[in-house]
N, C-alpha and C positions, 0 to 999 in steps of 0.2 A: 525435487520434492515428490515427484511421482514414485521414485524408488522408496522414499521414506514411507509414503502411504501404503505401498505394497508390503513393506517390511512390517508395518503395524498390523495390517489386515490378514495376511496369509496365515499366521499362527492361530488366528481366531476361527477360521473356517474349516469345513470338512473337505472342500474342493479348492485347494489353493491354486490349482492349474487354471481355474476359471477367473482368477482375479486379474484385472487389467485396469489401467487408468489412462484416460485421454485428457488433454489440457487444451483449453482455449482461453484467449486473453483479449481484452479490449482496453480502452482508456482507463476505466475505473475498476474493473473486475477481472479476477483470475478464476476460471471455473474448472474444477476437476470433476470429471465424470468417472465414478468408480463402478466398474462392472463386476458383479459377483454372481455366483450360481444362485438360482431361485431358492434353493433350500437353505442357503446361508444368509439370507436377508436379515432375519431376526438376530442372528449372532453379531452382524456388523452394526446394526442399529442399537442393539442392547436394550436393557430394561429402561423404559422411559427415555430412550434416546441418549443414554449416557455415553456409550462408546462412540456414536456418531458425533456427539458434541465434543468429545475429547480429540477426535481426529480433526475436527474443524479448528479447535484451539491450537493444535500443533501446527497446522498449515498457516494459520494467521500469524503465529509467532515466528515461523520460519521465513515466510515470504511477504505476507500482506503488510506487516508493520514496517518492513524495510522499504518497500516500494510504494507505500501509502495507497494500497489498493485493497478492495474488499475481496475476500476469498469465499468461494462457494463450493461446497461438496455436494454433488448429486449422486445418490446411491441408486444404481439401476440393476435390475436382474437380467440375466441373459437367457 
C-alpha cells in the first residue's frame, strides 16, 4: 500500500524525491505517515482537501475494508 500511495502522490508534487511513507499498525488502525516537501503540502492536500480525501478512500478500499481496520493518513512536511 505504501508503494501505491507514493505512486499517487509523486506525479502531483514538485519534489518527488522527498516523498516517503511510514506505516504503523495496531489492533484497530493502520496509520500511514506521508512525508512531503514543505512546498508541496498544498498540492497533496488539494482544494478543500479533495486530494487527501481521495488518497484516504483508496487506502481504505485497498486495505482497511479487507482487514476490518480503520485507515489514517497523516500528511507531514519535512
